HTML snippet that shows the backbone in 3Dmol.js (N, CA, C, O; Angstrom):
<script src="https://3Dmol.org/build/3Dmol-min.js"></script>
<div id="view" style="width:600px;height:400px;position:relative"></div>
<script>
const pdb = `
ATOM      1  N   MET A   1     -71.702  19.670 100.693  1.00  0.00           N
ATOM      2  CA  MET A   1     -72.932  20.328 101.073  1.00  0.00           C
ATOM      3  C   MET A   1     -73.559  21.034  99.862  1.00  0.00           C
ATOM      4  O   MET A   1     -74.775  21.005  99.676  1.00  0.00           O
ATOM      5  N   ARG A   2     -72.697  21.676  99.034  1.00  0.00           N
ATOM      6  CA  ARG A   2     -73.214  22.363  97.846  1.00  0.00           C
ATOM      7  C   ARG A   2     -73.877  21.396  96.882  1.00  0.00           C
ATOM      8  O   ARG A   2     -74.963  21.662  96.365  1.00  0.00           O
ATOM      9  N   SER A   3     -73.208  20.260  96.642  1.00  0.00           N
ATOM     10  CA  SER A   3     -73.775  19.314  95.671  1.00  0.00           C
ATOM     11  C   SER A   3     -75.083  18.715  96.192  1.00  0.00           C
ATOM     12  O   SER A   3     -75.990  18.441  95.406  1.00  0.00           O
ATOM     13  N   LEU A   4     -75.189  18.511  97.500  1.00  0.00           N
ATOM     14  CA  LEU A   4     -76.437  18.013  98.069  1.00  0.00           C
ATOM     15  C   LEU A   4     -77.544  19.054  97.908  1.00  0.00           C
ATOM     16  O   LEU A   4     -78.653  18.729  97.484  1.00  0.00           O
ATOM     17  N   ALA A   5     -77.235  20.304  98.249  1.00  0.00           N
ATOM     18  CA  ALA A   5     -78.221  21.385  98.099  1.00  0.00           C
ATOM     19  C   ALA A   5     -78.640  21.528  96.640  1.00  0.00           C
ATOM     20  O   ALA A   5     -79.820  21.719  96.344  1.00  0.00           O
ATOM     21  N   ASN A   6     -77.671  21.434  95.726  1.00  0.00           N
ATOM     22  CA  ASN A   6     -77.991  21.552  94.306  1.00  0.00           C
ATOM     23  C   ASN A   6     -78.850  20.375  93.850  1.00  0.00           C
ATOM     24  O   ASN A   6     -79.824  20.562  93.121  1.00  0.00           O
ATOM     25  N   GLY A   7     -78.496  19.178  94.271  1.00  0.00           N
ATOM     26  CA  GLY A   7     -79.253  17.993  93.876  1.00  0.00           C
ATOM     27  C   GLY A   7     -80.700  18.022  94.346  1.00  0.00           C
ATOM     28  O   GLY A   7     -81.589  17.479  93.690  1.00  0.00           O
ATOM     29  N   LEU A   8     -80.925  18.663  95.487  1.00  0.00           N
ATOM     30  CA  LEU A   8     -82.280  18.772  96.030  1.00  0.00           C
ATOM     31  C   LEU A   8     -83.029  19.998  95.519  1.00  0.00           C
ATOM     32  O   LEU A   8     -84.217  20.168  95.792  1.00  0.00           O
ATOM     33  N   GLY A   9     -82.324  20.854  94.771  1.00  0.00           N
ATOM     34  CA  GLY A   9     -82.967  22.056  94.238  1.00  0.00           C
ATOM     35  C   GLY A   9     -82.991  23.213  95.208  1.00  0.00           C
ATOM     36  O   GLY A   9     -83.738  24.172  95.010  1.00  0.00           O
ATOM     37  N   PHE A  10     -82.176  23.139  96.267  1.00  0.00           N
ATOM     38  CA  PHE A  10     -82.142  24.202  97.268  1.00  0.00           C
ATOM     39  C   PHE A  10     -80.950  25.134  97.112  1.00  0.00           C
ATOM     40  O   PHE A  10     -80.817  26.082  97.886  1.00  0.00           O
ATOM     41  N   ALA A  11     -80.090  24.898  96.149  1.00  0.00           N
ATOM     42  CA  ALA A  11     -78.905  25.734  95.963  1.00  0.00           C
ATOM     43  C   ALA A  11     -79.275  27.072  95.326  1.00  0.00           C
ATOM     44  O   ALA A  11     -80.237  27.173  94.564  1.00  0.00           O
ATOM     45  N   TRP A  12     -78.494  28.082  95.654  1.00  0.00           N
ATOM     46  CA  TRP A  12     -78.671  29.415  95.063  1.00  0.00           C
ATOM     47  C   TRP A  12     -77.725  29.574  93.882  1.00  0.00           C
ATOM     48  O   TRP A  12     -76.547  29.227  93.963  1.00  0.00           O
ATOM     49  N   TRP A  13     -78.251  30.097  92.796  1.00  0.00           N
ATOM     50  CA  TRP A  13     -77.501  30.368  91.572  1.00  0.00           C
ATOM     51  C   TRP A  13     -77.795  31.787  91.118  1.00  0.00           C
ATOM     52  O   TRP A  13     -78.861  32.338  91.393  1.00  0.00           O
ATOM     53  N   ALA A  14     -76.832  32.365  90.419  1.00  0.00           N
ATOM     54  CA  ALA A  14     -77.072  33.642  89.748  1.00  0.00           C
ATOM     55  C   ALA A  14     -77.114  33.366  88.252  1.00  0.00           C
ATOM     56  O   ALA A  14     -76.226  32.714  87.704  1.00  0.00           O
ATOM     57  N   ARG A  15     -78.149  33.867  87.602  1.00  0.00           N
ATOM     58  CA  ARG A  15     -78.214  33.835  86.139  1.00  0.00           C
ATOM     59  C   ARG A  15     -77.830  35.232  85.687  1.00  0.00           C
ATOM     60  O   ARG A  15     -78.527  36.204  85.976  1.00  0.00           O
ATOM     61  N   VAL A  16     -76.718  35.322  84.978  1.00  0.00           N
ATOM     62  CA  VAL A  16     -76.190  36.607  84.526  1.00  0.00           C
ATOM     63  C   VAL A  16     -76.264  36.629  83.008  1.00  0.00           C
ATOM     64  O   VAL A  16     -75.718  35.752  82.340  1.00  0.00           O
ATOM     65  N   GLN A  17     -76.939  37.632  82.468  1.00  0.00           N
ATOM     66  CA  GLN A  17     -77.096  37.746  81.021  1.00  0.00           C
ATOM     67  C   GLN A  17     -76.431  39.028  80.540  1.00  0.00           C
ATOM     68  O   GLN A  17     -76.601  40.097  81.126  1.00  0.00           O
ATOM     69  N   THR A  18     -75.665  38.893  79.451  1.00  0.00           N
ATOM     70  CA  THR A  18     -75.025  40.057  78.846  1.00  0.00           C
ATOM     71  C   THR A  18     -75.569  40.259  77.435  1.00  0.00           C
ATOM     72  O   THR A  18     -76.083  39.338  76.801  1.00  0.00           O
ATOM     73  N   GLN A  19     -75.436  41.486  76.973  1.00  0.00           N
ATOM     74  CA  GLN A  19     -75.775  41.816  75.585  1.00  0.00           C
ATOM     75  C   GLN A  19     -74.514  42.325  74.910  1.00  0.00           C
ATOM     76  O   GLN A  19     -73.751  43.094  75.493  1.00  0.00           O
ATOM     77  N   SER A  20     -74.306  41.895  73.694  1.00  0.00           N
ATOM     78  CA  SER A  20     -73.145  42.263  72.873  1.00  0.00           C
ATOM     79  C   SER A  20     -71.841  42.017  73.617  1.00  0.00           C
ATOM     80  O   SER A  20     -71.148  42.972  73.969  1.00  0.00           O
ATOM     81  N   PRO A  21     -71.495  40.772  73.862  1.00  0.00           N
ATOM     82  CA  PRO A  21     -72.054  39.548  73.297  1.00  0.00           C
ATOM     83  C   PRO A  21     -73.269  39.059  74.091  1.00  0.00           C
ATOM     84  O   PRO A  21     -73.416  39.354  75.277  1.00  0.00           O
ATOM     85  N   ASP A  22     -74.127  38.311  73.412  1.00  0.00           N
ATOM     86  CA  ASP A  22     -75.314  37.732  74.037  1.00  0.00           C
ATOM     87  C   ASP A  22     -74.939  36.384  74.658  1.00  0.00           C
ATOM     88  O   ASP A  22     -74.861  35.362  73.976  1.00  0.00           O
ATOM     89  N   VAL A  23     -74.713  36.416  75.963  1.00  0.00           N
ATOM     90  CA  VAL A  23     -74.274  35.219  76.679  1.00  0.00           C
ATOM     91  C   VAL A  23     -75.039  35.121  77.995  1.00  0.00           C
ATOM     92  O   VAL A  23     -75.315  36.136  78.635  1.00  0.00           O
ATOM     93  N   THR A  24     -75.379  33.906  78.396  1.00  0.00           N
ATOM     94  CA  THR A  24     -75.953  33.644  79.710  1.00  0.00           C
ATOM     95  C   THR A  24     -74.934  32.848  80.511  1.00  0.00           C
ATOM     96  O   THR A  24     -74.463  31.800  80.068  1.00  0.00           O
ATOM     97  N   TYR A  25     -74.601  33.346  81.680  1.00  0.00           N
ATOM     98  CA  TYR A  25     -73.691  32.676  82.601  1.00  0.00           C
ATOM     99  C   TYR A  25     -74.493  32.210  83.810  1.00  0.00           C
ATOM    100  O   TYR A  25     -75.384  32.921  84.276  1.00  0.00           O
ATOM    101  N   TRP A  26     -74.184  31.034  84.314  1.00  0.00           N
ATOM    102  CA  TRP A  26     -74.761  30.535  85.563  1.00  0.00           C
ATOM    103  C   TRP A  26     -73.632  30.480  86.570  1.00  0.00           C
ATOM    104  O   TRP A  26     -72.609  29.843  86.319  1.00  0.00           O
ATOM    105  N   TYR A  27     -73.803  31.139  87.709  1.00  0.00           N
ATOM    106  CA  TYR A  27     -72.764  31.239  88.726  1.00  0.00           C
ATOM    107  C   TYR A  27     -73.274  30.595  90.011  1.00  0.00           C
ATOM    108  O   TYR A  27     -74.245  31.074  90.597  1.00  0.00           O
ATOM    109  N   GLY A  28     -72.643  29.532  90.448  1.00  0.00           N
ATOM    110  CA  GLY A  28     -73.066  28.831  91.650  1.00  0.00           C
ATOM    111  C   GLY A  28     -72.486  27.437  91.660  1.00  0.00           C
ATOM    112  O   GLY A  28     -71.585  27.155  90.870  1.00  0.00           O
ATOM    113  N   PRO A  29     -72.951  26.570  92.500  1.00  0.00           N
ATOM    114  CA  PRO A  29     -74.040  26.711  93.466  1.00  0.00           C
ATOM    115  C   PRO A  29     -73.539  27.262  94.800  1.00  0.00           C
ATOM    116  O   PRO A  29     -72.365  27.128  95.143  1.00  0.00           O
ATOM    117  N   PHE A  30     -74.447  27.880  95.536  1.00  0.00           N
ATOM    118  CA  PHE A  30     -74.176  28.394  96.874  1.00  0.00           C
ATOM    119  C   PHE A  30     -75.262  27.891  97.817  1.00  0.00           C
ATOM    120  O   PHE A  30     -76.430  27.808  97.438  1.00  0.00           O
ATOM    121  N   VAL A  31     -74.880  27.560  99.030  1.00  0.00           N
ATOM    122  CA  VAL A  31     -75.842  27.088 100.023  1.00  0.00           C
ATOM    123  C   VAL A  31     -76.647  28.262 100.562  1.00  0.00           C
ATOM    124  O   VAL A  31     -77.853  28.146 100.782  1.00  0.00           O
ATOM    125  N   ARG A  32     -75.970  29.403 100.777  1.00  0.00           N
ATOM    126  CA  ARG A  32     -76.653  30.586 101.316  1.00  0.00           C
ATOM    127  C   ARG A  32     -76.733  31.694 100.285  1.00  0.00           C
ATOM    128  O   ARG A  32     -75.776  31.943  99.552  1.00  0.00           O
ATOM    129  N   ARG A  33     -77.868  32.352 100.233  1.00  0.00           N
ATOM    130  CA  ARG A  33     -78.055  33.485  99.323  1.00  0.00           C
ATOM    131  C   ARG A  33     -77.042  34.588  99.626  1.00  0.00           C
ATOM    132  O   ARG A  33     -76.505  35.204  98.706  1.00  0.00           O
ATOM    133  N   SER A  34     -76.781  34.838 100.897  1.00  0.00           N
ATOM    134  CA  SER A  34     -75.836  35.894 101.279  1.00  0.00           C
ATOM    135  C   SER A  34     -74.436  35.601 100.747  1.00  0.00           C
ATOM    136  O   SER A  34     -73.723  36.524 100.355  1.00  0.00           O
ATOM    137  N   SER A  35     -74.034  34.340 100.729  1.00  0.00           N
ATOM    138  CA  SER A  35     -72.723  33.968 100.178  1.00  0.00           C
ATOM    139  C   SER A  35     -72.678  34.232  98.682  1.00  0.00           C
ATOM    140  O   SER A  35     -71.674  34.714  98.158  1.00  0.00           O
ATOM    141  N   LEU A  36     -73.761  33.918  98.006  1.00  0.00           N
ATOM    142  CA  LEU A  36     -73.843  34.189  96.567  1.00  0.00           C
ATOM    143  C   LEU A  36     -73.764  35.684  96.300  1.00  0.00           C
ATOM    144  O   LEU A  36     -73.012  36.120  95.428  1.00  0.00           O
ATOM    145  N   GLU A  37     -74.533  36.474  97.043  1.00  0.00           N
ATOM    146  CA  GLU A  37     -74.538  37.925  96.836  1.00  0.00           C
ATOM    147  C   GLU A  37     -73.146  38.514  97.015  1.00  0.00           C
ATOM    148  O   GLU A  37     -72.737  39.395  96.258  1.00  0.00           O
ATOM    149  N   GLU A  38     -72.417  38.028  98.018  1.00  0.00           N
ATOM    150  CA  GLU A  38     -71.064  38.522  98.276  1.00  0.00           C
ATOM    151  C   GLU A  38     -70.105  38.143  97.146  1.00  0.00           C
ATOM    152  O   GLU A  38     -69.361  38.992  96.654  1.00  0.00           O
ATOM    153  N   ALA A  39     -70.119  36.877  96.734  1.00  0.00           N
ATOM    154  CA  ALA A  39     -69.213  36.397  95.689  1.00  0.00           C
ATOM    155  C   ALA A  39     -69.564  36.965  94.320  1.00  0.00           C
ATOM    156  O   ALA A  39     -68.682  37.160  93.484  1.00  0.00           O
ATOM    157  N   LEU A  40     -70.830  37.227  94.091  1.00  0.00           N
ATOM    158  CA  LEU A  40     -71.292  37.704  92.786  1.00  0.00           C
ATOM    159  C   LEU A  40     -70.681  39.053  92.423  1.00  0.00           C
ATOM    160  O   LEU A  40     -70.464  39.336  91.245  1.00  0.00           O
ATOM    161  N   GLN A  41     -70.402  39.884  93.416  1.00  0.00           N
ATOM    162  CA  GLN A  41     -69.836  41.205  93.137  1.00  0.00           C
ATOM    163  C   GLN A  41     -68.520  41.103  92.367  1.00  0.00           C
ATOM    164  O   GLN A  41     -68.295  41.861  91.423  1.00  0.00           O
ATOM    165  N   GLY A  42     -67.656  40.181  92.760  1.00  0.00           N
ATOM    166  CA  GLY A  42     -66.391  39.986  92.055  1.00  0.00           C
ATOM    167  C   GLY A  42     -66.594  39.442  90.650  1.00  0.00           C
ATOM    168  O   GLY A  42     -65.909  39.860  89.716  1.00  0.00           O
ATOM    169  N   PHE A  43     -67.531  38.511  90.494  1.00  0.00           N
ATOM    170  CA  PHE A  43     -67.831  37.949  89.177  1.00  0.00           C
ATOM    171  C   PHE A  43     -68.335  39.040  88.242  1.00  0.00           C
ATOM    172  O   PHE A  43     -67.908  39.119  87.090  1.00  0.00           O
ATOM    173  N   LEU A  44     -69.248  39.886  88.736  1.00  0.00           N
ATOM    174  CA  LEU A  44     -69.787  40.970  87.905  1.00  0.00           C
ATOM    175  C   LEU A  44     -68.710  41.994  87.562  1.00  0.00           C
ATOM    176  O   LEU A  44     -68.702  42.532  86.454  1.00  0.00           O
ATOM    177  N   ALA A  45     -67.806  42.268  88.491  1.00  0.00           N
ATOM    178  CA  ALA A  45     -66.711  43.199  88.219  1.00  0.00           C
ATOM    179  C   ALA A  45     -65.809  42.654  87.113  1.00  0.00           C
ATOM    180  O   ALA A  45     -65.421  43.390  86.206  1.00  0.00           O
ATOM    181  N   ASP A  46     -65.478  41.366  87.188  1.00  0.00           N
ATOM    182  CA  ASP A  46     -64.659  40.745  86.140  1.00  0.00           C
ATOM    183  C   ASP A  46     -65.378  40.777  84.796  1.00  0.00           C
ATOM    184  O   ASP A  46     -64.765  41.053  83.765  1.00  0.00           O
ATOM    185  N   LEU A  47     -66.646  40.501  84.810  1.00  0.00           N
ATOM    186  CA  LEU A  47     -67.436  40.496  83.583  1.00  0.00           C
ATOM    187  C   LEU A  47     -67.523  41.895  82.983  1.00  0.00           C
ATOM    188  O   LEU A  47     -67.487  42.050  81.763  1.00  0.00           O
ATOM    189  N   SER A  48     -67.637  42.904  83.824  1.00  0.00           N
ATOM    190  CA  SER A  48     -67.711  44.293  83.350  1.00  0.00           C
ATOM    191  C   SER A  48     -66.446  44.706  82.614  1.00  0.00           C
ATOM    192  O   SER A  48     -66.497  45.543  81.713  1.00  0.00           O
ATOM    193  N   SER A  49     -65.311  44.124  82.992  1.00  0.00           N
ATOM    194  CA  SER A  49     -64.053  44.475  82.337  1.00  0.00           C
ATOM    195  C   SER A  49     -64.025  44.023  80.880  1.00  0.00           C
ATOM    196  O   SER A  49     -63.190  44.487  80.104  1.00  0.00           O
ATOM    197  N   GLU A  50     -64.935  43.120  80.504  1.00  0.00           N
ATOM    198  CA  GLU A  50     -65.030  42.667  79.115  1.00  0.00           C
ATOM    199  C   GLU A  50     -65.914  43.582  78.276  1.00  0.00           C
ATOM    200  O   GLU A  50     -66.084  43.351  77.079  1.00  0.00           O
ATOM    201  N   SER A  51     -66.477  44.614  78.890  1.00  0.00           N
ATOM    202  CA  SER A  51     -67.260  45.674  78.236  1.00  0.00           C
ATOM    203  C   SER A  51     -68.478  45.194  77.447  1.00  0.00           C
ATOM    204  O   SER A  51     -68.635  45.566  76.284  1.00  0.00           O
ATOM    205  N   PRO A  52     -69.337  44.380  78.050  1.00  0.00           N
ATOM    206  CA  PRO A  52     -70.586  44.053  77.349  1.00  0.00           C
ATOM    207  C   PRO A  52     -71.489  45.280  77.305  1.00  0.00           C
ATOM    208  O   PRO A  52     -71.330  46.191  78.117  1.00  0.00           O
ATOM    209  N   ALA A  53     -72.426  45.317  76.374  1.00  0.00           N
ATOM    210  CA  ALA A  53     -73.336  46.457  76.253  1.00  0.00           C
ATOM    211  C   ALA A  53     -74.239  46.570  77.477  1.00  0.00           C
ATOM    212  O   ALA A  53     -74.573  47.682  77.887  1.00  0.00           O
ATOM    213  N   ALA A  54     -74.641  45.448  78.069  1.00  0.00           N
ATOM    214  CA  ALA A  54     -75.505  45.456  79.255  1.00  0.00           C
ATOM    215  C   ALA A  54     -75.295  44.165  80.030  1.00  0.00           C
ATOM    216  O   ALA A  54     -74.964  43.124  79.462  1.00  0.00           O
ATOM    217  N   ILE A  55     -75.497  44.255  81.346  1.00  0.00           N
ATOM    218  CA  ILE A  55     -75.432  43.079  82.216  1.00  0.00           C
ATOM    219  C   ILE A  55     -76.666  43.092  83.107  1.00  0.00           C
ATOM    220  O   ILE A  55     -76.953  44.089  83.770  1.00  0.00           O
ATOM    221  N   GLU A  56     -77.393  41.982  83.119  1.00  0.00           N
ATOM    222  CA  GLU A  56     -78.536  41.811  84.016  1.00  0.00           C
ATOM    223  C   GLU A  56     -78.328  40.514  84.776  1.00  0.00           C
ATOM    224  O   GLU A  56     -77.771  39.556  84.240  1.00  0.00           O
ATOM    225  N   HIS A  57     -78.775  40.480  86.023  1.00  0.00           N
ATOM    226  CA  HIS A  57     -78.657  39.236  86.776  1.00  0.00           C
ATOM    227  C   HIS A  57     -79.869  39.025  87.670  1.00  0.00           C
ATOM    228  O   HIS A  57     -80.552  39.970  88.067  1.00  0.00           O
ATOM    229  N   SER A  58     -80.112  37.755  87.974  1.00  0.00           N
ATOM    230  CA  SER A  58     -81.170  37.388  88.907  1.00  0.00           C
ATOM    231  C   SER A  58     -80.662  36.234  89.760  1.00  0.00           C
ATOM    232  O   SER A  58     -79.870  35.410  89.301  1.00  0.00           O
ATOM    233  N   LEU A  59     -81.125  36.183  91.008  1.00  0.00           N
ATOM    234  CA  LEU A  59     -80.745  35.125  91.931  1.00  0.00           C
ATOM    235  C   LEU A  59     -81.884  34.115  91.987  1.00  0.00           C
ATOM    236  O   LEU A  59     -83.045  34.472  92.187  1.00  0.00           O
ATOM    237  N   ILE A  60     -81.526  32.851  91.806  1.00  0.00           N
ATOM    238  CA  ILE A  60     -82.530  31.804  91.663  1.00  0.00           C
ATOM    239  C   ILE A  60     -82.153  30.612  92.540  1.00  0.00           C
ATOM    240  O   ILE A  60     -80.985  30.231  92.622  1.00  0.00           O
ATOM    241  N   ARG A  61     -83.136  30.045  93.177  1.00  0.00           N
ATOM    242  CA  ARG A  61     -82.919  28.809  93.924  1.00  0.00           C
ATOM    243  C   ARG A  61     -83.397  27.667  93.040  1.00  0.00           C
ATOM    244  O   ARG A  61     -84.588  27.553  92.751  1.00  0.00           O
ATOM    245  N   CYS A  62     -82.457  26.816  92.611  1.00  0.00           N
ATOM    246  CA  CYS A  62     -82.816  25.759  91.669  1.00  0.00           C
ATOM    247  C   CYS A  62     -81.767  24.659  91.655  1.00  0.00           C
ATOM    248  O   CYS A  62     -80.762  24.728  92.363  1.00  0.00           O
ATOM    249  N   ARG A  63     -82.014  23.657  90.849  1.00  0.00           N
ATOM    250  CA  ARG A  63     -81.073  22.570  90.593  1.00  0.00           C
ATOM    251  C   ARG A  63     -80.543  22.751  89.182  1.00  0.00           C
ATOM    252  O   ARG A  63     -81.322  22.816  88.231  1.00  0.00           O
ATOM    253  N   ARG A  64     -79.238  22.832  89.034  1.00  0.00           N
ATOM    254  CA  ARG A  64     -78.627  23.039  87.718  1.00  0.00           C
ATOM    255  C   ARG A  64     -77.845  21.808  87.303  1.00  0.00           C
ATOM    256  O   ARG A  64     -77.073  21.260  88.090  1.00  0.00           O
ATOM    257  N   THR A  65     -78.043  21.373  86.067  1.00  0.00           N
ATOM    258  CA  THR A  65     -77.242  20.288  85.498  1.00  0.00           C
ATOM    259  C   THR A  65     -76.756  20.655  84.105  1.00  0.00           C
ATOM    260  O   THR A  65     -76.010  19.900  83.482  1.00  0.00           O
ATOM    261  N   GLU A  66     -77.179  21.815  83.620  1.00  0.00           N
ATOM    262  CA  GLU A  66     -76.850  22.258  82.265  1.00  0.00           C
ATOM    263  C   GLU A  66     -75.504  22.988  82.248  1.00  0.00           C
ATOM    264  O   GLU A  66     -74.923  23.241  83.303  1.00  0.00           O
ATOM    265  N   PRO A  67     -75.013  23.323  81.063  1.00  0.00           N
ATOM    266  CA  PRO A  67     -73.760  24.061  80.967  1.00  0.00           C
ATOM    267  C   PRO A  67     -73.830  25.382  81.739  1.00  0.00           C
ATOM    268  O   PRO A  67     -74.895  25.984  81.878  1.00  0.00           O
ATOM    269  N   PHE A  68     -72.674  25.813  82.234  1.00  0.00           N
ATOM    270  CA  PHE A  68     -72.612  27.040  83.025  1.00  0.00           C
ATOM    271  C   PHE A  68     -72.571  28.298  82.165  1.00  0.00           C
ATOM    272  O   PHE A  68     -72.911  29.378  82.647  1.00  0.00           O
ATOM    273  N   THR A  69     -72.167  28.183  80.915  1.00  0.00           N
ATOM    274  CA  THR A  69     -72.133  29.325  80.006  1.00  0.00           C
ATOM    275  C   THR A  69     -72.859  28.933  78.729  1.00  0.00           C
ATOM    276  O   THR A  69     -72.571  27.897  78.130  1.00  0.00           O
ATOM    277  N   ILE A  70     -73.797  29.764  78.324  1.00  0.00           N
ATOM    278  CA  ILE A  70     -74.586  29.483  77.126  1.00  0.00           C
ATOM    279  C   ILE A  70     -74.489  30.687  76.203  1.00  0.00           C
ATOM    280  O   ILE A  70     -74.978  31.769  76.528  1.00  0.00           O
ATOM    281  N   GLU A  71     -73.858  30.497  75.056  1.00  0.00           N
ATOM    282  CA  GLU A  71     -73.727  31.594  74.106  1.00  0.00           C
ATOM    283  C   GLU A  71     -74.891  31.576  73.136  1.00  0.00           C
ATOM    284  O   GLU A  71     -75.349  30.515  72.710  1.00  0.00           O
ATOM    285  N   SER A  72     -75.360  32.755  72.795  1.00  0.00           N
ATOM    286  CA  SER A  72     -76.460  32.876  71.843  1.00  0.00           C
ATOM    287  C   SER A  72     -75.983  32.445  70.468  1.00  0.00           C
ATOM    288  O   SER A  72     -74.847  32.718  70.081  1.00  0.00           O
ATOM    289  N   GLN A  73     -76.840  31.782  69.746  1.00  0.00           N
ATOM    290  CA  GLN A  73     -76.502  31.335  68.397  1.00  0.00           C
ATOM    291  C   GLN A  73     -76.965  32.316  67.326  1.00  0.00           C
ATOM    292  O   GLN A  73     -76.797  32.053  66.135  1.00  0.00           O
ATOM    293  N   SER A  74     -77.547  33.448  67.735  1.00  0.00           N
ATOM    294  CA  SER A  74     -78.055  34.406  66.741  1.00  0.00           C
ATOM    295  C   SER A  74     -76.980  35.312  66.217  1.00  0.00           C
ATOM    296  O   SER A  74     -77.251  36.170  65.376  1.00  0.00           O
TER     297      SER A  74
END
`;
const viewer = $3Dmol.createViewer("view");
viewer.addModel(pdb, "pdb");
viewer.setStyle({}, {cartoon: {color: "spectrum"}});
viewer.zoomTo();
viewer.render();
</script>
């Protein structure tokens, strides 16, 4: 069901960006936004233990085919 929702662009993803280190994480896919919101709390808690300078996230409904973690090259 997740892969079908993702293929159609209806899946929910979280884009999580950190500073120091500058990394973008994609967390998903989820069929329901509420499921993503619930699961995201644990992901953010784990990420916080790595002590980035800042963490920002947004919930997006989209189709993802790119890498799940993108490190800044700067």
